PyMOL Python script that loads the backbone (N, CA, C, O; Angstrom):
from pymol import cmd

cmd.read_pdbstr("""\
ATOM      1  N   MET A   1     124.118  13.045  75.782  1.00  0.00           N
ATOM      2  CA  MET A   1     123.855  12.757  77.080  1.00  0.00           C
ATOM      3  C   MET A   1     122.325  12.947  77.389  1.00  0.00           C
ATOM      4  O   MET A   1     121.674  12.090  77.986  1.00  0.00           O
ATOM      5  N   THR A   2     121.800  14.131  76.938  1.00  0.00           N
ATOM      6  CA  THR A   2     120.420  14.513  77.197  1.00  0.00           C
ATOM      7  C   THR A   2     119.433  14.036  76.163  1.00  0.00           C
ATOM      8  O   THR A   2     118.236  14.033  76.448  1.00  0.00           O
ATOM      9  N   LYS A   3     119.848  13.637  74.995  1.00  0.00           N
ATOM     10  CA  LYS A   3     118.997  13.149  73.905  1.00  0.00           C
ATOM     11  C   LYS A   3     118.053  14.345  73.414  1.00  0.00           C
ATOM     12  O   LYS A   3     116.897  14.138  73.045  1.00  0.00           O
ATOM     13  N   GLY A   4     118.570  15.462  73.436  1.00  0.00           N
ATOM     14  CA  GLY A   4     117.723  16.512  72.840  1.00  0.00           C
ATOM     15  C   GLY A   4     116.756  17.103  73.786  1.00  0.00           C
ATOM     16  O   GLY A   4     116.084  18.054  73.387  1.00  0.00           O
ATOM     17  N   ASP A   5     116.597  16.662  74.992  1.00  0.00           N
ATOM     18  CA  ASP A   5     115.716  17.197  76.047  1.00  0.00           C
ATOM     19  C   ASP A   5     116.203  18.511  76.596  1.00  0.00           C
ATOM     20  O   ASP A   5     117.232  18.538  77.272  1.00  0.00           O
ATOM     21  N   ARG A   6     115.585  19.487  76.365  1.00  0.00           N
ATOM     22  CA  ARG A   6     116.035  20.946  76.727  1.00  0.00           C
ATOM     23  C   ARG A   6     116.092  21.077  78.237  1.00  0.00           C
ATOM     24  O   ARG A   6     117.020  21.751  78.684  1.00  0.00           O
ATOM     25  N   ARG A   7     115.335  20.593  78.988  1.00  0.00           N
ATOM     26  CA  ARG A   7     115.342  20.645  80.461  1.00  0.00           C
ATOM     27  C   ARG A   7     116.597  19.938  81.125  1.00  0.00           C
ATOM     28  O   ARG A   7     117.239  20.379  82.078  1.00  0.00           O
ATOM     29  N   CYS A   8     116.819  18.768  80.445  1.00  0.00           N
ATOM     30  CA  CYS A   8     117.921  17.985  81.002  1.00  0.00           C
ATOM     31  C   CYS A   8     119.202  18.689  80.538  1.00  0.00           C
ATOM     32  O   CYS A   8     120.176  18.803  81.282  1.00  0.00           O
ATOM     33  N   ARG A   9     119.170  19.143  79.325  1.00  0.00           N
ATOM     34  CA  ARG A   9     120.463  19.930  78.859  1.00  0.00           C
ATOM     35  C   ARG A   9     120.712  21.173  79.718  1.00  0.00           C
ATOM     36  O   ARG A   9     121.850  21.426  80.113  1.00  0.00           O
ATOM     37  N   GLN A  10     119.685  21.939  80.009  1.00  0.00           N
ATOM     38  CA  GLN A  10     119.935  23.053  80.883  1.00  0.00           C
ATOM     39  C   GLN A  10     120.404  22.717  82.191  1.00  0.00           C
ATOM     40  O   GLN A  10     121.245  23.457  82.703  1.00  0.00           O
ATOM     41  N   ALA A  11     119.959  21.645  82.851  1.00  0.00           N
ATOM     42  CA  ALA A  11     120.428  21.104  83.989  1.00  0.00           C
ATOM     43  C   ALA A  11     121.938  20.798  83.974  1.00  0.00           C
ATOM     44  O   ALA A  11     122.724  21.190  84.836  1.00  0.00           O
ATOM     45  N   LEU A  12     122.267  20.025  82.857  1.00  0.00           N
ATOM     46  CA  LEU A  12     123.668  19.660  82.664  1.00  0.00           C
ATOM     47  C   LEU A  12     124.559  20.817  82.536  1.00  0.00           C
ATOM     48  O   LEU A  12     125.646  20.860  83.112  1.00  0.00           O
ATOM     49  N   VAL A  13     124.049  21.884  81.684  1.00  0.00           N
ATOM     50  CA  VAL A  13     124.920  23.054  81.596  1.00  0.00           C
ATOM     51  C   VAL A  13     125.024  23.814  82.925  1.00  0.00           C
ATOM     52  O   VAL A  13     126.109  24.237  83.325  1.00  0.00           O
ATOM     53  N   GLU A  14     123.945  23.971  83.564  1.00  0.00           N
ATOM     54  CA  GLU A  14     124.082  24.670  84.932  1.00  0.00           C
ATOM     55  C   GLU A  14     125.126  23.969  85.853  1.00  0.00           C
ATOM     56  O   GLU A  14     125.950  24.635  86.481  1.00  0.00           O
ATOM     57  N   ALA A  15     125.073  22.629  85.919  1.00  0.00           N
ATOM     58  CA  ALA A  15     125.989  21.841  86.788  1.00  0.00           C
ATOM     59  C   ALA A  15     127.336  22.033  86.265  1.00  0.00           C
ATOM     60  O   ALA A  15     128.251  22.164  87.078  1.00  0.00           O
ATOM     61  N   TYR A  16     127.601  22.071  84.901  1.00  0.00           N
ATOM     62  CA  TYR A  16     128.837  22.023  84.361  1.00  0.00           C
ATOM     63  C   TYR A  16     129.430  23.569  84.589  1.00  0.00           C
ATOM     64  O   TYR A  16     130.648  23.720  84.684  1.00  0.00           O
ATOM     65  N   GLY A  17     128.657  24.545  84.662  1.00  0.00           N
ATOM     66  CA  GLY A  17     129.201  25.827  84.910  1.00  0.00           C
ATOM     67  C   GLY A  17     129.391  26.845  83.619  1.00  0.00           C
ATOM     68  O   GLY A  17     129.642  28.045  83.737  1.00  0.00           O
ATOM     69  N   ARG A  18     129.242  26.219  82.502  1.00  0.00           N
ATOM     70  CA  ARG A  18     129.333  26.969  81.219  1.00  0.00           C
ATOM     71  C   ARG A  18     128.785  26.101  80.114  1.00  0.00           C
ATOM     72  O   ARG A  18     128.575  24.893  80.222  1.00  0.00           O
ATOM     73  N   VAL A  19     128.561  26.878  78.978  1.00  0.00           N
ATOM     74  CA  VAL A  19     127.912  26.154  77.820  1.00  0.00           C
ATOM     75  C   VAL A  19     129.020  25.698  76.915  1.00  0.00           C
ATOM     76  O   VAL A  19     129.823  26.503  76.442  1.00  0.00           O
ATOM     77  N   PRO A  20     129.068  24.349  76.661  1.00  0.00           N
ATOM     78  CA  PRO A  20     130.173  23.849  75.986  1.00  0.00           C
ATOM     79  C   PRO A  20     129.889  24.151  74.446  1.00  0.00           C
ATOM     80  O   PRO A  20     128.748  24.371  74.041  1.00  0.00           O
ATOM     81  N   ASP A  21     130.962  24.147  73.651  1.00  0.00           N
ATOM     82  CA  ASP A  21     130.858  24.385  72.237  1.00  0.00           C
ATOM     83  C   ASP A  21     130.324  23.146  71.499  1.00  0.00           C
ATOM     84  O   ASP A  21     130.908  22.066  71.587  1.00  0.00           O
ATOM     85  N   ALA A  22     129.241  23.309  70.794  1.00  0.00           N
ATOM     86  CA  ALA A  22     128.590  22.116  70.202  1.00  0.00           C
ATOM     87  C   ALA A  22     129.535  21.379  69.196  1.00  0.00           C
ATOM     88  O   ALA A  22     129.534  20.151  69.107  1.00  0.00           O
ATOM     89  N   ARG A  23     130.308  22.154  68.475  1.00  0.00           N
ATOM     90  CA  ARG A  23     131.313  21.542  67.504  1.00  0.00           C
ATOM     91  C   ARG A  23     132.352  20.713  68.161  1.00  0.00           C
ATOM     92  O   ARG A  23     132.703  19.648  67.652  1.00  0.00           O
ATOM     93  N   ARG A  24     132.876  21.168  69.307  1.00  0.00           N
ATOM     94  CA  ARG A  24     133.854  20.526  70.124  1.00  0.00           C
ATOM     95  C   ARG A  24     133.258  19.216  70.746  1.00  0.00           C
ATOM     96  O   ARG A  24     133.867  18.146  70.775  1.00  0.00           O
ATOM     97  N   VAL A  25     131.967  19.429  71.252  1.00  0.00           N
ATOM     98  CA  VAL A  25     131.430  18.201  71.842  1.00  0.00           C
ATOM     99  C   VAL A  25     131.135  17.080  70.759  1.00  0.00           C
ATOM    100  O   VAL A  25     131.223  15.892  71.067  1.00  0.00           O
ATOM    101  N   MET A  26     130.787  17.485  69.497  1.00  0.00           N
ATOM    102  CA  MET A  26     130.591  16.676  68.422  1.00  0.00           C
ATOM    103  C   MET A  26     131.932  15.985  68.055  1.00  0.00           C
ATOM    104  O   MET A  26     131.926  14.788  67.770  1.00  0.00           O
ATOM    105  N   ALA A  27     132.993  16.652  68.055  1.00  0.00           N
ATOM    106  CA  ALA A  27     134.314  16.232  67.644  1.00  0.00           C
ATOM    107  C   ALA A  27     134.679  15.129  68.721  1.00  0.00           C
ATOM    108  O   ALA A  27     135.212  14.084  68.349  1.00  0.00           O
ATOM    109  N   TYR A  28     134.401  15.353  70.012  1.00  0.00           N
ATOM    110  CA  TYR A  28     134.740  14.466  71.028  1.00  0.00           C
ATOM    111  C   TYR A  28     133.940  13.101  70.797  1.00  0.00           C
ATOM    112  O   TYR A  28     134.445  11.991  70.965  1.00  0.00           O
ATOM    113  N   ALA A  29     132.666  13.325  70.403  1.00  0.00           N
ATOM    114  CA  ALA A  29     131.849  12.153  70.210  1.00  0.00           C
ATOM    115  C   ALA A  29     132.264  11.370  69.015  1.00  0.00           C
ATOM    116  O   ALA A  29     132.162  10.144  68.992  1.00  0.00           O
ATOM    117  N   LEU A  30     132.718  12.047  68.051  1.00  0.00           N
ATOM    118  CA  LEU A  30     133.207  11.242  66.910  1.00  0.00           C
ATOM    119  C   LEU A  30     134.568  10.460  67.198  1.00  0.00           C
ATOM    120  O   LEU A  30     134.815   9.370  66.683  1.00  0.00           O
ATOM    121  N   LEU A  31     135.382  11.092  68.029  1.00  0.00           N
ATOM    122  CA  LEU A  31     136.826  10.584  68.184  1.00  0.00           C
ATOM    123  C   LEU A  31     136.847   9.551  69.446  1.00  0.00           C
ATOM    124  O   LEU A  31     137.743   8.715  69.564  1.00  0.00           O
ATOM    125  N   HIS A  32     135.893   9.672  70.276  1.00  0.00           N
ATOM    126  CA  HIS A  32     135.945   8.880  71.568  1.00  0.00           C
ATOM    127  C   HIS A  32     136.029   7.434  71.243  1.00  0.00           C
ATOM    128  O   HIS A  32     135.338   6.934  70.356  1.00  0.00           O
ATOM    129  N   VAL A  33     136.891   6.750  71.975  1.00  0.00           N
ATOM    130  CA  VAL A  33     137.205   5.208  71.702  1.00  0.00           C
ATOM    131  C   VAL A  33     135.782   4.499  71.862  1.00  0.00           C
ATOM    132  O   VAL A  33     135.489   3.653  71.016  1.00  0.00           O
ATOM    133  N   TYR A  34     134.903   4.776  72.859  1.00  0.00           N
ATOM    134  CA  TYR A  34     133.691   4.117  72.947  1.00  0.00           C
ATOM    135  C   TYR A  34     132.391   4.647  72.397  1.00  0.00           C
ATOM    136  O   TYR A  34     131.266   4.234  72.677  1.00  0.00           O
ATOM    137  N   SER A  35     132.744   5.713  71.494  1.00  0.00           N
ATOM    138  CA  SER A  35     131.678   6.324  70.818  1.00  0.00           C
ATOM    139  C   SER A  35     130.978   5.303  69.741  1.00  0.00           C
ATOM    140  O   SER A  35     131.635   4.503  69.074  1.00  0.00           O
ATOM    141  N   ASN A  36     129.562   5.441  69.666  1.00  0.00           N
ATOM    142  CA  ASN A  36     128.839   4.550  68.944  1.00  0.00           C
ATOM    143  C   ASN A  36     128.023   5.367  67.995  1.00  0.00           C
ATOM    144  O   ASN A  36     126.818   5.497  68.213  1.00  0.00           O
ATOM    145  N   MET A  37     128.626   5.963  66.892  1.00  0.00           N
ATOM    146  CA  MET A  37     127.931   6.761  65.947  1.00  0.00           C
ATOM    147  C   MET A  37     126.644   6.154  65.350  1.00  0.00           C
ATOM    148  O   MET A  37     125.634   6.842  65.201  1.00  0.00           O
ATOM    149  N   PRO A  38     126.704   4.832  65.007  1.00  0.00           N
ATOM    150  CA  PRO A  38     125.447   4.269  64.381  1.00  0.00           C
ATOM    151  C   PRO A  38     124.269   4.328  65.280  1.00  0.00           C
ATOM    152  O   PRO A  38     123.129   4.465  64.838  1.00  0.00           O
ATOM    153  N   TRP A  39     124.577   4.212  66.691  1.00  0.00           N
ATOM    154  CA  TRP A  39     123.535   4.341  67.696  1.00  0.00           C
ATOM    155  C   TRP A  39     123.028   5.814  67.765  1.00  0.00           C
ATOM    156  O   TRP A  39     121.833   6.058  67.925  1.00  0.00           O
ATOM    157  N   TYR A  40     123.967   6.780  67.640  1.00  0.00           N
ATOM    158  CA  TYR A  40     123.625   8.135  67.693  1.00  0.00           C
ATOM    159  C   TYR A  40     122.665   8.310  66.520  1.00  0.00           C
ATOM    160  O   TYR A  40     121.543   8.779  66.710  1.00  0.00           O
ATOM    161  N   MET A  41     123.102   7.930  65.271  1.00  0.00           N
ATOM    162  CA  MET A  41     122.294   8.123  64.234  1.00  0.00           C
ATOM    163  C   MET A  41     120.833   7.540  64.332  1.00  0.00           C
ATOM    164  O   MET A  41     119.885   8.152  63.839  1.00  0.00           O
ATOM    165  N   ARG A  42     120.701   6.477  64.909  1.00  0.00           N
ATOM    166  CA  ARG A  42     119.359   5.893  65.122  1.00  0.00           C
ATOM    167  C   ARG A  42     118.612   6.534  66.152  1.00  0.00           C
ATOM    168  O   ARG A  42     117.384   6.561  66.075  1.00  0.00           O
ATOM    169  N   GLU A  43     119.258   7.086  67.169  1.00  0.00           N
ATOM    170  CA  GLU A  43     118.453   7.620  68.166  1.00  0.00           C
ATOM    171  C   GLU A  43     118.120   9.138  68.004  1.00  0.00           C
ATOM    172  O   GLU A  43     117.097   9.586  68.523  1.00  0.00           O
ATOM    173  N   MET A  44     118.885   9.856  67.363  1.00  0.00           N
ATOM    174  CA  MET A  44     118.643  11.238  67.238  1.00  0.00           C
ATOM    175  C   MET A  44     118.483  11.587  65.619  1.00  0.00           C
ATOM    176  O   MET A  44     119.113  10.987  64.747  1.00  0.00           O
ATOM    177  N   PRO A  45     117.598  12.587  65.382  1.00  0.00           N
ATOM    178  CA  PRO A  45     117.281  12.969  64.027  1.00  0.00           C
ATOM    179  C   PRO A  45     118.660  13.472  63.398  1.00  0.00           C
ATOM    180  O   PRO A  45     119.502  14.060  64.076  1.00  0.00           O
ATOM    181  N   ALA A  46     118.798  13.219  62.184  1.00  0.00           N
ATOM    182  CA  ALA A  46     119.965  13.562  61.406  1.00  0.00           C
ATOM    183  C   ALA A  46     119.701  14.974  60.887  1.00  0.00           C
ATOM    184  O   ALA A  46     118.568  15.423  60.714  1.00  0.00           O
ATOM    185  N   GLY A  47     120.924  15.689  60.633  1.00  0.00           N
ATOM    186  CA  GLY A  47     120.861  17.028  59.935  1.00  0.00           C
ATOM    187  C   GLY A  47     121.474  16.959  58.630  1.00  0.00           C
ATOM    188  O   GLY A  47     121.744  15.875  58.113  1.00  0.00           O
ATOM    189  N   GLU A  48     121.696  18.023  58.098  1.00  0.00           N
ATOM    190  CA  GLU A  48     122.275  18.145  56.761  1.00  0.00           C
ATOM    191  C   GLU A  48     123.820  18.277  56.624  1.00  0.00           C
ATOM    192  O   GLU A  48     124.461  17.927  55.633  1.00  0.00           O
ATOM    193  N   THR A  49     124.302  18.805  57.702  1.00  0.00           N
ATOM    194  CA  THR A  49     125.771  18.980  57.687  1.00  0.00           C
ATOM    195  C   THR A  49     126.286  18.673  59.139  1.00  0.00           C
ATOM    196  O   THR A  49     125.521  18.519  60.091  1.00  0.00           O
ATOM    197  N   PHE A  50     127.735  18.594  59.223  1.00  0.00           N
ATOM    198  CA  PHE A  50     128.356  18.409  60.444  1.00  0.00           C
ATOM    199  C   PHE A  50     127.825  19.455  61.538  1.00  0.00           C
ATOM    200  O   PHE A  50     127.432  19.119  62.655  1.00  0.00           O
ATOM    201  N   ASP A  51     127.867  20.710  61.082  1.00  0.00           N
ATOM    202  CA  ASP A  51     127.398  21.842  61.943  1.00  0.00           C
ATOM    203  C   ASP A  51     125.924  21.707  62.459  1.00  0.00           C
ATOM    204  O   ASP A  51     125.602  21.949  63.622  1.00  0.00           O
ATOM    205  N   ASP A  52     125.007  21.272  61.417  1.00  0.00           N
ATOM    206  CA  ASP A  52     123.648  21.083  61.792  1.00  0.00           C
ATOM    207  C   ASP A  52     123.475  20.062  62.913  1.00  0.00           C
ATOM    208  O   ASP A  52     122.733  20.229  63.880  1.00  0.00           O
ATOM    209  N   LEU A  53     124.270  18.935  62.677  1.00  0.00           N
ATOM    210  CA  LEU A  53     124.083  17.912  63.607  1.00  0.00           C
ATOM    211  C   LEU A  53     124.729  18.249  65.065  1.00  0.00           C
ATOM    212  O   LEU A  53     124.220  17.876  66.121  1.00  0.00           O
ATOM    213  N   ALA A  54     125.807  18.934  64.973  1.00  0.00           N
ATOM    214  CA  ALA A  54     126.413  19.389  66.308  1.00  0.00           C
ATOM    215  C   ALA A  54     125.402  20.248  67.059  1.00  0.00           C
ATOM    216  O   ALA A  54     125.154  20.063  68.250  1.00  0.00           O
ATOM    217  N   VAL A  55     124.841  21.172  66.336  1.00  0.00           N
ATOM    218  CA  VAL A  55     123.933  22.061  67.036  1.00  0.00           C
ATOM    219  C   VAL A  55     122.698  21.341  67.498  1.00  0.00           C
ATOM    220  O   VAL A  55     122.253  21.532  68.630  1.00  0.00           O
ATOM    221  N   ARG A  56     122.136  20.518  66.642  1.00  0.00           N
ATOM    222  CA  ARG A  56     120.854  19.744  66.954  1.00  0.00           C
ATOM    223  C   ARG A  56     121.199  18.791  68.148  1.00  0.00           C
ATOM    224  O   ARG A  56     120.360  18.665  69.040  1.00  0.00           O
ATOM    225  N   TRP A  57     122.335  18.142  68.214  1.00  0.00           N
ATOM    226  CA  TRP A  57     122.567  17.107  69.186  1.00  0.00           C
ATOM    227  C   TRP A  57     123.135  17.758  70.502  1.00  0.00           C
ATOM    228  O   TRP A  57     122.756  17.372  71.608  1.00  0.00           O
ATOM    229  N   PHE A  58     123.997  18.695  70.348  1.00  0.00           N
ATOM    230  CA  PHE A  58     124.717  19.201  71.501  1.00  0.00           C
ATOM    231  C   PHE A  58     124.570  20.685  71.669  1.00  0.00           C
ATOM    232  O   PHE A  58     125.166  21.271  72.573  1.00  0.00           O
ATOM    233  N   GLY A  59     123.817  21.282  70.849  1.00  0.00           N
ATOM    234  CA  GLY A  59     123.825  22.898  70.998  1.00  0.00           C
ATOM    235  C   GLY A  59     122.635  23.303  71.888  1.00  0.00           C
ATOM    236  O   GLY A  59     121.896  22.494  72.451  1.00  0.00           O
ATOM    237  N   ALA A  60     122.531  24.625  71.953  1.00  0.00           N
ATOM    238  CA  ALA A  60     121.522  25.276  72.829  1.00  0.00           C
ATOM    239  C   ALA A  60     120.161  25.031  72.354  1.00  0.00           C
ATOM    240  O   ALA A  60     119.201  25.500  72.965  1.00  0.00           O
TER     241      ALA A  60
END
""", "prot")
cmd.dss("prot")
cmd.show_as("cartoon", "prot")
cmd.util.cbc("prot")
cmd.orient("prot")
């Protein structure tokens, strides 16, 4: 949602009220019916493992 922008992510976390677990958010992104993983892969830099990607894309 914030494409790696730290300020946007911080605003999202503050509005949400807690820090979401990066692995859980990644799982939701992978499983969601409207998820577009090829787009994610083009838009965001890739990591080496599932955990790397989860933290890079959705982590602190």
